[in-house]
All heavy atoms as a GROMACS GRO file, in nm:
protein
  564
    1MET      N    1  -2.177   1.180  -1.149
    1MET     CA    2  -2.053   1.236  -1.201
    1MET      C    3  -1.953   1.122  -1.213
    1MET      O    4  -1.940   1.042  -1.123
    1MET     CB    5  -2.006   1.345  -1.111
    1MET     CG    6  -1.889   1.420  -1.170
    1MET     SD    7  -1.840   1.561  -1.071
    1MET     CE    8  -1.988   1.669  -1.092
    2ALA      N    9  -1.881   1.114  -1.324
    2ALA     CA   10  -1.779   1.009  -1.341
    2ALA      C   11  -1.663   1.029  -1.246
    2ALA      O   12  -1.627   1.140  -1.214
    2ALA     CB   13  -1.732   1.013  -1.486
    3SER      N   14  -1.608   0.915  -1.200
    3SER     CA   15  -1.490   0.927  -1.112
    3SER      C   16  -1.366   0.945  -1.190
    3SER      O   17  -1.355   0.904  -1.304
    3SER     CB   18  -1.486   0.805  -1.021
    3SER     OG   19  -1.462   0.690  -1.103
    4VAL      N   20  -1.267   1.007  -1.126
    4VAL     CA   21  -1.137   1.031  -1.190
    4VAL      C   22  -1.054   0.902  -1.175
    4VAL      O   23  -1.043   0.847  -1.067
    4VAL     CB   24  -1.064   1.146  -1.120
    4VAL    CG1   25  -0.928   1.166  -1.176
    4VAL    CG2   26  -1.148   1.275  -1.133
    5PRO      N   27  -0.996   0.852  -1.285
    5PRO     CA   28  -0.918   0.731  -1.279
    5PRO      C   29  -0.777   0.750  -1.219
    5PRO      O   30  -0.718   0.859  -1.226
    5PRO     CB   31  -0.901   0.689  -1.424
    5PRO     CG   32  -0.907   0.823  -1.500
    5PRO     CD   33  -1.002   0.908  -1.419
    6ASN      N   34  -0.726   0.651  -1.156
    6ASN     CA   35  -0.587   0.650  -1.105
    6ASN      C   36  -0.490   0.669  -1.222
    6ASN      O   37  -0.516   0.612  -1.330
    6ASN     CB   38  -0.557   0.520  -1.030
    6ASN     CG   39  -0.590   0.530  -0.887
    6ASN    OD1   40  -0.559   0.627  -0.819
    6ASN    ND2   41  -0.649   0.425  -0.831
    7GLY      N   42  -0.382   0.738  -1.197
    7GLY     CA   43  -0.283   0.759  -1.297
    7GLY      C   44  -0.304   0.872  -1.394
    7GLY      O   45  -0.221   0.902  -1.475
    8VAL      N   46  -0.417   0.944  -1.372
    8VAL     CA   47  -0.442   1.060  -1.454
    8VAL      C   48  -0.332   1.166  -1.427
    8VAL      O   49  -0.279   1.172  -1.317
    8VAL     CB   50  -0.582   1.118  -1.430
    8VAL    CG1   51  -0.592   1.178  -1.290
    8VAL    CG2   52  -0.621   1.221  -1.534
    9ARG      N   53  -0.296   1.241  -1.527
    9ARG     CA   54  -0.191   1.347  -1.511
    9ARG      C   55  -0.247   1.450  -1.409
    9ARG      O   56  -0.354   1.507  -1.424
    9ARG     CB   57  -0.163   1.417  -1.642
    9ARG     CG   58  -0.057   1.524  -1.633
    9ARG     CD   59  -0.034   1.581  -1.765
    9ARG     NE   60   0.030   1.482  -1.849
    9ARG     CZ   61   0.152   1.493  -1.898
    9ARG    NH1   62   0.218   1.596  -1.879
    9ARG    NH2   63   0.197   1.394  -1.975
   10ALA      N   64  -0.169   1.464  -1.299
   10ALA     CA   65  -0.214   1.547  -1.188
   10ALA      C   66  -0.237   1.691  -1.230
   10ALA      O   67  -0.334   1.757  -1.186
   10ALA     CB   68  -0.105   1.544  -1.077
   11SER      N   69  -0.159   1.743  -1.324
   11SER     CA   70  -0.175   1.884  -1.364
   11SER      C   71  -0.304   1.896  -1.452
   11SER      O   72  -0.343   2.014  -1.474
   11SER     CB   73  -0.053   1.928  -1.444
   11SER     OG   74  -0.031   1.848  -1.557
   12SER      N   75  -0.362   1.792  -1.498
   12SER     CA   76  -0.480   1.805  -1.579
   12SER      C   77  -0.609   1.816  -1.493
   12SER      O   78  -0.717   1.848  -1.543
   12SER     CB   79  -0.497   1.682  -1.673
   12SER     OG   80  -0.534   1.566  -1.600
   13LEU      N   81  -0.596   1.790  -1.364
   13LEU     CA   82  -0.711   1.802  -1.274
   13LEU      C   83  -0.734   1.947  -1.236
   13LEU      O   84  -0.640   2.019  -1.211
   13LEU     CB   85  -0.684   1.721  -1.149
   13LEU     CG   86  -0.666   1.569  -1.167
   13LEU    CD1   87  -0.627   1.503  -1.034
   13LEU    CD2   88  -0.796   1.506  -1.216
   14ASP      N   89  -0.861   1.982  -1.238
   14ASP     CA   90  -0.900   2.119  -1.193
   14ASP      C   91  -0.910   2.106  -1.036
   14ASP      O   92  -1.017   2.084  -0.984
   14ASP     CB   93  -1.031   2.159  -1.253
   14ASP     CG   94  -1.072   2.299  -1.215
   14ASP    OD1   95  -0.984   2.379  -1.178
   14ASP    OD2   96  -1.189   2.327  -1.218
   15ALA      N   97  -0.795   2.118  -0.972
   15ALA     CA   98  -0.789   2.091  -0.828
   15ALA      C   99  -0.702   2.188  -0.758
   15ALA      O  100  -0.607   2.245  -0.816
   15ALA     CB  101  -0.738   1.948  -0.802
   16ARG      N  102  -0.735   2.217  -0.635
   16ARG     CA  103  -0.651   2.302  -0.549
   16ARG      C  104  -0.562   2.210  -0.460
   16ARG      O  105  -0.616   2.149  -0.366
   16ARG     CB  106  -0.737   2.390  -0.465
   16ARG     CG  107  -0.660   2.494  -0.382
   16ARG     CD  108  -0.755   2.582  -0.302
   16ARG     NE  109  -0.689   2.618  -0.175
   16ARG     CZ  110  -0.699   2.548  -0.062
   16ARG    NH1  111  -0.773   2.444  -0.055
   16ARG    NH2  112  -0.633   2.590   0.047
   17TRP      N  113  -0.436   2.203  -0.493
   17TRP     CA  114  -0.347   2.111  -0.422
   17TRP      C  115  -0.309   2.170  -0.288
   17TRP      O  116  -0.274   2.290  -0.276
   17TRP     CB  117  -0.228   2.081  -0.513
   17TRP     CG  118  -0.268   2.002  -0.630
   17TRP    CD1  119  -0.294   2.054  -0.756
   17TRP    CD2  120  -0.285   1.861  -0.637
   17TRP    NE1  121  -0.333   1.949  -0.838
   17TRP    CE2  122  -0.324   1.832  -0.768
   17TRP    CE3  123  -0.270   1.760  -0.549
   17TRP    CZ2  124  -0.354   1.703  -0.811
   17TRP    CZ3  125  -0.299   1.627  -0.589
   17TRP    CH2  126  -0.337   1.600  -0.718
   18ILE      N  127  -0.300   2.087  -0.184
   18ILE     CA  128  -0.265   2.127  -0.053
   18ILE      C  129  -0.133   2.055  -0.011
   18ILE      O  130  -0.121   1.934  -0.028
   18ILE     CB  131  -0.372   2.087   0.050
   18ILE    CG1  132  -0.506   2.155   0.006
   18ILE    CG2  133  -0.334   2.130   0.189
   18ILE    CD1  134  -0.631   2.096   0.077
   19THR      N  135  -0.035   2.132   0.033
   19THR     CA  136   0.093   2.075   0.074
   19THR      C  137   0.106   2.086   0.228
   19THR      O  138   0.066   2.188   0.287
   19THR     CB  139   0.207   2.152   0.015
   19THR    OG1  140   0.190   2.151  -0.128
   19THR    CG2  141   0.340   2.096   0.047
   20THR      N  142   0.160   1.984   0.290
   20THR     CA  143   0.179   1.988   0.432
   20THR      C  144   0.281   2.097   0.474
   20THR      O  145   0.377   2.123   0.400
   20THR     CB  146   0.229   1.856   0.489
   20THR    OG1  147   0.249   1.867   0.629
   20THR    CG2  148   0.358   1.808   0.424
   21ARG      N  149   0.262   2.157   0.585
   21ARG     CA  150   0.360   2.254   0.637
   21ARG      C  151   0.488   2.184   0.687
   21ARG      O  152   0.588   2.248   0.712
   21ARG     CB  153   0.298   2.336   0.755
   21ARG     CG  154   0.184   2.424   0.709
   21ARG     CD  155   0.131   2.504   0.826
   21ARG     NE  156   0.101   2.423   0.940
   21ARG     CZ  157  -0.023   2.404   0.988
   21ARG    NH1  158  -0.123   2.461   0.932
   21ARG    NH2  159  -0.044   2.321   1.089
   22ARG      N  160   0.481   2.054   0.703
   22ARG     CA  161   0.594   1.977   0.753
   22ARG      C  162   0.690   1.926   0.646
   22ARG      O  163   0.786   1.860   0.672
   22ARG     CB  164   0.548   1.858   0.839
   22ARG     CG  165   0.477   1.906   0.957
   22ARG     CD  166   0.438   1.788   1.042
   22ARG     NE  167   0.362   1.826   1.159
   22ARG     CZ  168   0.374   1.770   1.277
   22ARG    NH1  169   0.455   1.666   1.290
   22ARG    NH2  170   0.303   1.811   1.377
   23GLY      N  171   0.667   1.964   0.523
   23GLY     CA  172   0.755   1.927   0.415
   23GLY      C  173   0.893   1.991   0.424
   23GLY      O  174   0.910   2.089   0.496
   24SER      N  175   0.989   1.938   0.352
   24SER     CA  176   1.124   1.993   0.358
   24SER      C  177   1.142   2.098   0.253
   24SER      O  178   1.066   2.111   0.157
   24SER     CB  179   1.222   1.881   0.339
   24SER     OG  180   1.221   1.835   0.201
   25ALA      N  181   1.248   2.176   0.266
   25ALA     CA  182   1.286   2.276   0.169
   25ALA      C  183   1.321   2.220   0.033
   25ALA      O  184   1.316   2.289  -0.063
   25ALA     CB  185   1.400   2.364   0.227
   26GLU      N  186   1.355   2.090   0.032
   26GLU     CA  187   1.392   2.025  -0.095
   26GLU      C  188   1.268   1.980  -0.173
   26GLU      O  189   1.277   1.920  -0.276
   26GLU     CB  190   1.479   1.903  -0.069
   26GLU     CG  191   1.620   1.937  -0.016
   26GLU     CD  192   1.618   1.968   0.133
   26GLU    OE1  193   1.536   1.906   0.206
   26GLU    OE2  194   1.696   2.055   0.177
   27GLY      N  195   1.152   2.007  -0.121
   27GLY     CA  196   1.031   1.971  -0.192
   27GLY      C  197   0.983   1.828  -0.170
   27GLY      O  198   0.915   1.772  -0.253
   28ASP      N  199   1.025   1.770  -0.060
   28ASP     CA  200   0.982   1.634  -0.029
   28ASP      C  201   0.846   1.633   0.034
   28ASP      O  202   0.835   1.608   0.157
   28ASP     CB  203   1.089   1.566   0.062
   28ASP     CG  204   1.221   1.552   0.001
   28ASP    OD1  205   1.232   1.543  -0.124
   28ASP    OD2  206   1.320   1.550   0.074
   29CYS      N  207   0.747   1.653  -0.049
   29CYS     CA  208   0.613   1.665   0.004
   29CYS      C  209   0.516   1.580  -0.080
   29CYS      O  210   0.534   1.561  -0.199
   29CYS     CB  211   0.565   1.810  -0.002
   29CYS     SG  212   0.658   1.927   0.096
   30VAL      N  213   0.417   1.532  -0.011
   30VAL     CA  214   0.300   1.476  -0.075
   30VAL      C  215   0.192   1.580  -0.076
   30VAL      O  216   0.170   1.643   0.025
   30VAL     CB  217   0.258   1.348  -0.002
   30VAL    CG1  218   0.129   1.296  -0.058
   30VAL    CG2  219   0.366   1.240  -0.006
   31GLU      N  220   0.126   1.597  -0.186
   31GLU     CA  221   0.018   1.697  -0.195
   31GLU      C  222  -0.110   1.627  -0.218
   31GLU      O  223  -0.119   1.518  -0.281
   31GLU     CB  224   0.043   1.791  -0.312
   31GLU     CG  225   0.166   1.877  -0.292
   31GLU     CD  226   0.196   1.968  -0.412
   31GLU    OE1  227   0.173   1.924  -0.527
   31GLU    OE2  228   0.240   2.076  -0.390
   32VAL      N  229  -0.217   1.681  -0.160
   32VAL     CA  230  -0.353   1.618  -0.173
   32VAL      C  231  -0.448   1.727  -0.227
   32VAL      O  232  -0.422   1.848  -0.211
   32VAL     CB  233  -0.404   1.567  -0.042
   32VAL    CG1  234  -0.314   1.451   0.007
   32VAL    CG2  235  -0.412   1.674   0.066
   33ALA      N  236  -0.555   1.680  -0.289
   33ALA     CA  237  -0.657   1.773  -0.344
   33ALA      C  238  -0.796   1.708  -0.338
   33ALA      O  239  -0.806   1.590  -0.385
   33ALA     CB  240  -0.625   1.812  -0.482
   34PRO      N  241  -0.896   1.777  -0.284
   34PRO     CA  242  -1.033   1.720  -0.296
   34PRO      C  243  -1.077   1.736  -0.438
   34PRO      O  244  -1.052   1.836  -0.508
   34PRO     CB  245  -1.107   1.814  -0.198
   34PRO     CG  246  -1.034   1.943  -0.193
   34PRO     CD  247  -0.889   1.904  -0.217
   35LEU      N  248  -1.150   1.638  -0.483
   35LEU     CA  249  -1.207   1.638  -0.621
   35LEU      C  250  -1.354   1.659  -0.623
   35LEU      O  251  -1.425   1.630  -0.520
   35LEU     CB  252  -1.172   1.506  -0.688
   35LEU     CG  253  -1.020   1.476  -0.700
   35LEU    CD1  254  -1.002   1.338  -0.764
   35LEU    CD2  255  -0.948   1.584  -0.782
   36THR      N  256  -1.408   1.712  -0.727
   36THR     CA  257  -1.553   1.744  -0.736
   36THR      C  258  -1.639   1.620  -0.724
   36THR      O  259  -1.756   1.628  -0.682
   36THR     CB  260  -1.585   1.816  -0.868
   36THR    OG1  261  -1.542   1.737  -0.978
   36THR    CG2  262  -1.517   1.952  -0.872
   37ASP      N  263  -1.588   1.498  -0.754
   37ASP     CA  264  -1.666   1.375  -0.743
   37ASP      C  265  -1.661   1.317  -0.604
   37ASP      O  266  -1.714   1.206  -0.581
   37ASP     CB  267  -1.622   1.273  -0.847
   37ASP     CG  268  -1.485   1.217  -0.826
   37ASP    OD1  269  -1.417   1.261  -0.728
   37ASP    OD2  270  -1.444   1.124  -0.896
   38GLY      N  271  -1.593   1.386  -0.508
   38GLY     CA  272  -1.583   1.336  -0.375
   38GLY      C  273  -1.456   1.264  -0.341
   38GLY      O  274  -1.427   1.236  -0.230
   39GLY      N  275  -1.376   1.227  -0.448
   39GLY     CA  276  -1.251   1.162  -0.427
   39GLY      C  277  -1.147   1.255  -0.374
   39GLY      O  278  -1.164   1.377  -0.369
   40ILE      N  279  -1.030   1.194  -0.340
   40ILE     CA  280  -0.915   1.273  -0.295
   40ILE      C  281  -0.795   1.227  -0.376
   40ILE      O  282  -0.762   1.107  -0.380
   40ILE     CB  283  -0.888   1.254  -0.144
   40ILE    CG1  284  -1.011   1.304  -0.067
   40ILE    CG2  285  -0.757   1.326  -0.103
   40ILE    CD1  286  -1.001   1.280   0.081
   41ALA      N  287  -0.731   1.324  -0.448
   41ALA     CA  288  -0.615   1.294  -0.529
   41ALA      C  289  -0.487   1.319  -0.448
   41ALA      O  290  -0.483   1.408  -0.364
   41ALA     CB  291  -0.616   1.381  -0.652
   42VAL      N  292  -0.386   1.242  -0.480
   42VAL     CA  293  -0.257   1.252  -0.414
   42VAL      C  294  -0.150   1.259  -0.524
   42VAL      O  295  -0.157   1.180  -0.620
   42VAL     CB  296  -0.230   1.128  -0.322
   42VAL    CG1  297  -0.093   1.138  -0.254
   42VAL    CG2  298  -0.340   1.115  -0.218
   43ARG      N  299  -0.055   1.347  -0.506
   43ARG     CA  300   0.056   1.355  -0.604
   43ARG      C  301   0.190   1.385  -0.531
   43ARG      O  302   0.191   1.433  -0.419
   43ARG     CB  303   0.034   1.459  -0.713
   43ARG     CG  304   0.049   1.602  -0.661
   43ARG     CD  305   0.028   1.705  -0.772
   43ARG     NE  306   0.042   1.840  -0.726
   43ARG     CZ  307   0.026   1.948  -0.798
   43ARG    NH1  308  -0.015   1.935  -0.924
   43ARG    NH2  309   0.039   2.066  -0.748
   44ASN      N  310   0.299   1.364  -0.603
   44ASN     CA  311   0.430   1.392  -0.558
   44ASN      C  312   0.459   1.540  -0.593
   44ASN      O  313   0.454   1.576  -0.710
   44ASN     CB  314   0.531   1.301  -0.619
   44ASN     CG  315   0.673   1.322  -0.577
   44ASN    OD1  316   0.713   1.431  -0.538
   44ASN    ND2  317   0.755   1.218  -0.587
   45SER      N  318   0.494   1.621  -0.493
   45SER     CA  319   0.516   1.765  -0.522
   45SER      C  320   0.634   1.787  -0.613
   45SER      O  321   0.638   1.892  -0.680
   45SER     CB  322   0.537   1.843  -0.389
   45SER     OG  323   0.656   1.799  -0.328
   46ARG      N  324   0.726   1.697  -0.621
   46ARG     CA  325   0.841   1.710  -0.714
   46ARG      C  326   0.808   1.680  -0.853
   46ARG      O  327   0.887   1.705  -0.945
   46ARG     CB  328   0.956   1.626  -0.666
   46ARG     CG  329   1.020   1.675  -0.534
   46ARG     CD  330   1.126   1.580  -0.487
   46ARG     NE  331   1.055   1.462  -0.440
   46ARG     CZ  332   1.105   1.342  -0.419
   46ARG    NH1  333   1.228   1.317  -0.448
   46ARG    NH2  334   1.031   1.240  -0.374
   47ASP      N  335   0.686   1.627  -0.877
   47ASP     CA  336   0.644   1.590  -1.012
   47ASP      C  337   0.497   1.629  -1.030
   47ASP      O  338   0.410   1.538  -1.045
   47ASP     CB  339   0.659   1.435  -1.034
   47ASP     CG  340   0.643   1.394  -1.180
   47ASP    OD1  341   0.634   1.481  -1.267
   47ASP    OD2  342   0.635   1.273  -1.198
   48PRO      N  343   0.469   1.756  -1.034
   48PRO     CA  344   0.328   1.804  -1.040
   48PRO      C  345   0.257   1.767  -1.172
   48PRO      O  346   0.137   1.763  -1.176
   48PRO     CB  347   0.339   1.953  -1.028
   48PRO     CG  348   0.477   1.990  -1.066
   48PRO     CD  349   0.564   1.868  -1.029
   49ASP      N  350   0.331   1.731  -1.277
   49ASP     CA  351   0.269   1.685  -1.400
   49ASP      C  352   0.257   1.531  -1.404
   49ASP      O  353   0.202   1.478  -1.494
   49ASP     CB  354   0.351   1.732  -1.522
   49ASP     CG  355   0.341   1.880  -1.545
   49ASP    OD1  356   0.237   1.934  -1.515
   49ASP    OD2  357   0.442   1.933  -1.586
   50GLY      N  358   0.313   1.464  -1.305
   50GLY     CA  359   0.311   1.320  -1.298
   50GLY      C  360   0.174   1.266  -1.264
   50GLY      O  361   0.072   1.339  -1.256
   51PRO      N  362   0.164   1.136  -1.243
   51PRO     CA  363   0.034   1.073  -1.212
   51PRO      C  364  -0.018   1.106  -1.073
   51PRO      O  365   0.055   1.132  -0.984
   51PRO     CB  366   0.069   0.927  -1.221
   51PRO     CG  367   0.211   0.916  -1.186
   51PRO     CD  368   0.274   1.040  -1.244
   52ALA      N  369  -0.150   1.114  -1.070
   52ALA     CA  370  -0.220   1.127  -0.940
   52ALA      C  371  -0.284   0.998  -0.900
   52ALA      O  372  -0.338   0.931  -0.990
   52ALA     CB  373  -0.326   1.237  -0.951
   53LEU      N  374  -0.278   0.960  -0.778
   53LEU     CA  375  -0.349   0.846  -0.726
   53LEU      C  376  -0.478   0.902  -0.666
   53LEU      O  377  -0.476   1.002  -0.595
   53LEU     CB  378  -0.268   0.769  -0.623
   53LEU     CG  379  -0.141   0.707  -0.675
   53LEU    CD1  380  -0.064   0.638  -0.563
   53LEU    CD2  381  -0.179   0.605  -0.786
   54VAL      N  382  -0.593   0.838  -0.692
   54VAL     CA  383  -0.721   0.887  -0.648
   54VAL      C  384  -0.781   0.786  -0.549
   54VAL      O  385  -0.788   0.668  -0.586
   54VAL     CB  386  -0.815   0.914  -0.766
   54VAL    CG1  387  -0.947   0.968  -0.718
   54VAL    CG2  388  -0.744   1.014  -0.862
   55TYR      N  389  -0.824   0.833  -0.436
   55TYR     CA  390  -0.883   0.748  -0.331
   55TYR      C  391  -1.018   0.803  -0.290
   55TYR      O  392  -1.049   0.922  -0.308
   55TYR     CB  393  -0.786   0.751  -0.208
   55TYR     CG  394  -0.653   0.695  -0.237
   55TYR    CD1  395  -0.547   0.781  -0.265
   55TYR    CD2  396  -0.632   0.561  -0.237
   55TYR    CE1  397  -0.420   0.731  -0.294
   55TYR    CE2  398  -0.505   0.504  -0.260
   55TYR     CZ  399  -0.397   0.592  -0.291
   55TYR     OH  400  -0.276   0.541  -0.319
   56THR      N  401  -1.098   0.713  -0.235
   56THR     CA  402  -1.225   0.754  -0.180
   56THR      C  403  -1.201   0.817  -0.046
   56THR      O  404  -1.096   0.795   0.018
   56THR     CB  405  -1.323   0.636  -0.161
   56THR    OG1  406  -1.266   0.548  -0.065
   56THR    CG2  407  -1.345   0.564  -0.296
   57ARG      N  408  -1.298   0.891   0.004
   57ARG     CA  409  -1.283   0.949   0.141
   57ARG      C  410  -1.269   0.839   0.244
   57ARG      O  411  -1.194   0.855   0.343
   57ARG     CB  412  -1.401   1.042   0.170
   57ARG     CG  413  -1.401   1.165   0.083
   57ARG     CD  414  -1.507   1.264   0.129
   57ARG     NE  415  -1.498   1.385   0.048
   57ARG     CZ  416  -1.411   1.485   0.071
   57ARG    NH1  417  -1.334   1.480   0.166
   57ARG    NH2  418  -1.410   1.589  -0.010
   58SER      N  419  -1.342   0.731   0.225
   58SER     CA  420  -1.332   0.621   0.319
   58SER      C  421  -1.192   0.560   0.323
   58SER      O  422  -1.142   0.525   0.427
   58SER     CB  423  -1.437   0.512   0.281
   58SER     OG  424  -1.423   0.406   0.362
   59GLU      N  425  -1.128   0.543   0.207
   59GLU     CA  426  -0.990   0.493   0.200
   59GLU      C  427  -0.892   0.587   0.270
   59GLU      O  428  -0.804   0.541   0.347
   59GLU     CB  429  -0.948   0.473   0.056
   59GLU     CG  430  -1.020   0.358  -0.017
   59GLU     CD  431  -1.000   0.355  -0.159
   59GLU    OE1  432  -0.985   0.461  -0.228
   59GLU    OE2  433  -0.997   0.242  -0.219
   60VAL      N  434  -0.908   0.716   0.248
   60VAL     CA  435  -0.818   0.812   0.313
   60VAL      C  436  -0.841   0.817   0.462
   60VAL      O  437  -0.747   0.822   0.545
   60VAL     CB  438  -0.835   0.954   0.250
   60VAL    CG1  439  -0.760   1.061   0.327
   60VAL    CG2  440  -0.791   0.955   0.103
   61ARG      N  441  -0.964   0.808   0.503
   61ARG     CA  442  -0.998   0.804   0.643
   61ARG      C  443  -0.934   0.685   0.713
   61ARG      O  444  -0.874   0.698   0.821
   61ARG     CB  445  -1.152   0.802   0.662
   61ARG     CG  446  -1.199   0.819   0.807
   61ARG     CD  447  -1.350   0.822   0.814
   61ARG     NE  448  -1.407   0.933   0.739
   61ARG     CZ  449  -1.484   0.924   0.633
   61ARG    NH1  450  -1.516   0.802   0.584
   61ARG    NH2  451  -1.533   1.028   0.567
   62ALA      N  452  -0.939   0.564   0.652
   62ALA     CA  453  -0.879   0.449   0.707
   62ALA      C  454  -0.725   0.462   0.714
   62ALA      O  455  -0.663   0.423   0.814
   62ALA     CB  456  -0.913   0.324   0.627
   63PHE      N  457  -0.665   0.519   0.610
   63PHE     CA  458  -0.520   0.541   0.610
   63PHE      C  459  -0.477   0.631   0.719
   63PHE      O  460  -0.379   0.607   0.796
   63PHE     CB  461  -0.471   0.589   0.476
   63PHE     CG  462  -0.324   0.622   0.477
   63PHE    CD1  463  -0.234   0.520   0.463
   63PHE    CD2  464  -0.281   0.751   0.491
   63PHE    CE1  465  -0.094   0.545   0.466
   63PHE    CE2  466  -0.139   0.776   0.496
   63PHE     CZ  467  -0.053   0.674   0.485
   64LEU      N  468  -0.546   0.746   0.732
   64LEU     CA  469  -0.511   0.846   0.834
   64LEU      C  470  -0.526   0.788   0.978
   64LEU      O  471  -0.446   0.814   1.063
   64LEU     CB  472  -0.595   0.973   0.818
   64LEU     CG  473  -0.563   1.055   0.697
   64LEU    CD1  474  -0.663   1.171   0.682
   64LEU    CD2  475  -0.420   1.104   0.694
   65ALA      N  476  -0.630   0.710   0.994
   65ALA     CA  477  -0.646   0.650   1.127
   65ALA      C  478  -0.535   0.555   1.164
   65ALA      O  479  -0.480   0.551   1.272
   65ALA     CB  480  -0.784   0.571   1.133
   66GLY      N  481  -0.494   0.475   1.060
   66GLY     CA  482  -0.374   0.384   1.080
   66GLY      C  483  -0.248   0.460   1.106
   66GLY      O  484  -0.168   0.425   1.187
   67ALA      N  485  -0.226   0.573   1.035
   67ALA     CA  486  -0.108   0.654   1.057
   67ALA      C  487  -0.107   0.714   1.196
   67ALA      O  488  -0.004   0.710   1.262
   67ALA     CB  489  -0.099   0.766   0.950
   68LYS      N  490  -0.225   0.766   1.240
   68LYS     CA  491  -0.231   0.822   1.376
   68LYS      C  492  -0.210   0.714   1.482
   68LYS      O  493  -0.154   0.743   1.588
   68LYS     CB  494  -0.371   0.885   1.392
   68LYS     CG  495  -0.383   1.014   1.319
   68LYS     CD  496  -0.527   1.069   1.332
   68LYS     CE  497  -0.547   1.193   1.250
   68LYS     NZ  498  -0.683   1.243   1.261
   69ASP      N  499  -0.244   0.588   1.450
   69ASP     CA  500  -0.224   0.482   1.546
   69ASP      C  501  -0.078   0.424   1.544
   69ASP      O  502  -0.047   0.333   1.614
   69ASP     CB  503  -0.324   0.366   1.522
   69ASP     CG  504  -0.464   0.401   1.560
   69ASP    OD1  505  -0.485   0.498   1.638
   69ASP    OD2  506  -0.556   0.333   1.515
   70GLY      N  507   0.003   0.475   1.450
   70GLY     CA  508   0.142   0.428   1.442
   70GLY      C  509   0.164   0.305   1.360
   70GLY      O  510   0.271   0.248   1.364
   71GLU      N  511   0.064   0.263   1.284
   71GLU     CA  512   0.074   0.138   1.203
   71GLU      C  513   0.184   0.141   1.099
   71GLU      O  514   0.228   0.035   1.055
   71GLU     CB  515  -0.059   0.108   1.135
   71GLU     CG  516  -0.169   0.068   1.234
   71GLU     CD  517  -0.300   0.042   1.165
   71GLU    OE1  518  -0.298   0.007   1.041
   71GLU    OE2  519  -0.403   0.047   1.234
   72PHE      N  520   0.230   0.259   1.061
   72PHE     CA  521   0.329   0.268   0.954
   72PHE      C  522   0.459   0.321   1.007
   72PHE      O  523   0.553   0.345   0.930
   72PHE     CB  524   0.276   0.360   0.845
   72PHE     CG  525   0.138   0.324   0.797
   72PHE    CD1  526   0.032   0.403   0.821
   72PHE    CD2  527   0.120   0.202   0.729
   72PHE    CE1  528  -0.093   0.367   0.778
   72PHE    CE2  529  -0.009   0.162   0.690
   72PHE     CZ  530  -0.115   0.248   0.710
   73ASP      N  531   0.477   0.339   1.135
   73ASP     CA  532   0.598   0.393   1.193
   73ASP      C  533   0.723   0.310   1.160
   73ASP      O  534   0.833   0.364   1.146
   73ASP     CB  535   0.586   0.405   1.347
   73ASP     CG  536   0.493   0.514   1.390
   73ASP    OD1  537   0.442   0.590   1.298
   73ASP    OD2  538   0.464   0.524   1.509
   74HIS      N  539   0.703   0.179   1.138
   74HIS     CA  540   0.819   0.094   1.106
   74HIS      C  541   0.881   0.128   0.970
   74HIS      O  542   0.992   0.079   0.937
   74HIS     CB  543   0.779  -0.051   1.115
   74HIS     CG  544   0.683  -0.095   1.010
   74HIS    ND1  545   0.550  -0.064   1.012
   74HIS    CD2  546   0.703  -0.157   0.892
   74HIS    CE1  547   0.488  -0.106   0.901
   74HIS    NE2  548   0.583  -0.167   0.830
   75LEU      N  549   0.813   0.200   0.887
   75LEU     CA  550   0.859   0.234   0.756
   75LEU      C  551   0.967   0.348   0.757
   75LEU      O  552   1.040   0.368   0.661
   75LEU     CB  553   0.748   0.281   0.664
   75LEU     CG  554   0.641   0.172   0.635
   75LEU    CD1  555   0.525   0.231   0.559
   75LEU    CD2  556   0.703   0.055   0.556
   76LEU      N  557   0.973   0.416   0.872
   76LEU     CA  558   1.066   0.530   0.878
   76LEU      C  559   1.186   0.501   0.965
   76LEU      O  560   1.194   0.447   1.064
   76LEU     CB  561   0.994   0.652   0.940
   76LEU     CG  562   0.871   0.694   0.857
   76LEU    CD1  563   0.802   0.808   0.926
   76LEU    CD2  564   0.912   0.739   0.716
   0.00000   0.00000   0.00000
């Protein structure tokens, strides 16, 4: 199966988008969706028709591990 390219219009994906329960009432959320090719798409909830970034499961796993370890805490 062909992989989904980065920058594809998020609303064109046949995907079930998941939003964090920790998002704000103003819609400041990042949404993610599993894709049929095994990838994981990410979009800005305030721009559901905007571009989606697509990552492999391995890339998302590495990012989540870094976030859990506090590697990105300095950004906030």
